[in-house]
C-alpha positions as CSV (number, residue, x, y, z in Angstrom):
1,M,24.5,-56.1,-8.0
2,K,26.3,-53.3,-9.7
3,N,27.6,-50.3,-7.7
4,E,25.0,-47.8,-8.9
5,K,25.2,-44.2,-7.7
6,G,22.1,-42.2,-6.9
7,F,19.6,-41.4,-4.2
8,T,17.4,-43.9,-2.6
9,L,13.7,-43.3,-2.0
10,I,14.2,-42.9,1.7
11,E,16.9,-40.2,1.1
12,M,14.6,-38.3,-1.2
13,M,11.7,-38.5,1.3
14,I,13.9,-37.1,4.0
15,V,15.0,-34.2,1.8
16,L,11.4,-33.4,1.0
17,L,10.4,-33.6,4.7
18,I,13.2,-31.1,5.6
19,I,12.1,-28.7,2.8
20,S,8.5,-29.0,3.9
21,V,9.4,-28.1,7.5
22,L,11.4,-25.1,6.4
23,M,8.5,-23.9,4.3
24,L,6.1,-24.2,7.2
25,I,8.5,-22.1,9.3
26,A,9.1,-19.4,6.6
27,L,5.6,-18.9,5.1
28,P,3.9,-17.2,8.0
29,S,6.8,-14.7,8.3
30,M,6.5,-13.9,4.6
31,T,2.8,-13.2,4.7
32,K,3.2,-10.9,7.7
33,N,5.9,-9.0,5.9
34,N,3.8,-8.7,2.8
35,K,1.3,-6.5,4.7
36,I,4.1,-4.2,5.9
37,V,5.5,-3.9,2.4
38,K,2.1,-2.9,1.0
39,S,1.8,-0.2,3.7
40,L,5.2,1.2,3.0
41,G,4.6,1.1,-0.7
42,C,1.5,3.3,-0.2
43,E,3.4,5.8,1.9
44,A,6.1,6.0,-0.8
45,T,3.4,6.6,-3.5
46,I,1.9,9.3,-1.4
47,D,5.3,11.0,-0.9
48,L,6.0,10.8,-4.7
49,V,2.6,12.3,-5.7
50,Q,3.0,15.0,-3.0
51,G,6.3,16.0,-4.5
52,Q,4.8,16.2,-8.0
53,V,1.9,18.3,-6.7
54,G,4.6,20.8,-5.5
55,A,6.3,20.7,-8.9
56,Y,3.1,21.3,-10.7
57,E,2.1,24.1,-8.4
58,A,5.6,25.8,-9.0
59,E,5.2,25.6,-12.8
60,H,1.5,26.5,-13.1
61,N,0.9,28.7,-10.0
62,R,-2.1,26.6,-9.0
63,L,-2.9,23.2,-7.4
64,P,-3.5,20.3,-9.8
65,T,-6.1,17.6,-9.8
66,L,-4.8,14.1,-9.8
67,E,-6.0,13.6,-13.4
68,E,-3.9,16.6,-14.5
69,L,-0.9,15.1,-12.9
70,V,-1.4,11.9,-15.0
71,E,-2.3,13.8,-18.2
72,K,0.8,16.0,-18.1
73,N,3.1,13.0,-17.1
74,Y,4.0,14.2,-13.6
75,V,3.0,10.7,-12.3
76,D,2.1,7.4,-13.8
77,T,-0.4,6.2,-11.2
78,I,-2.7,7.8,-8.7
79,V,-3.5,4.7,-6.6
80,C,-1.6,2.9,-3.9
81,P,-0.8,-0.8,-4.0
82,G,-4.1,-2.7,-3.5
83,N,-5.9,-0.2,-5.7
84,I,-6.5,2.3,-2.9
85,P,-7.2,5.7,-4.6
86,L,-5.5,8.9,-3.6
87,V,-7.0,12.3,-3.1
88,I,-5.7,15.9,-3.0
89,D,-7.3,18.3,-0.5
90,T,-7.8,22.0,-1.0
91,E,-4.4,22.8,0.5
92,G,-2.6,20.4,-1.8
93,N,-2.1,17.5,0.7
94,V,-2.2,14.0,-0.8
95,S,-3.7,11.2,1.2
96,K,-5.4,7.9,0.8
97,S,-9.1,8.2,0.0
98,G,-11.2,8.3,3.2
99,T,-8.3,9.4,5.5
100,P,-7.6,12.9,6.8
């Protein structure tokens, strides 16, 4: 036989087994962190919109509606990740819909 270079089937199967084990270890951690990232993303969106409410109020001497913020290009979006809508109360505080 010639001296051929390459991987044998057994070597490839061992590599696939190692990769599979690593994936089984890593995936649960990734899905748990995904929930945390979405939560922090919503908090950041609320802080951004809250800042823009203040900017609008300083320019126009009144509180805006969320639609006015979008129409006048103060913000691009008025929803949190996961399509959770935001609301502005009568004092100008921004929160997720259904939360105080």
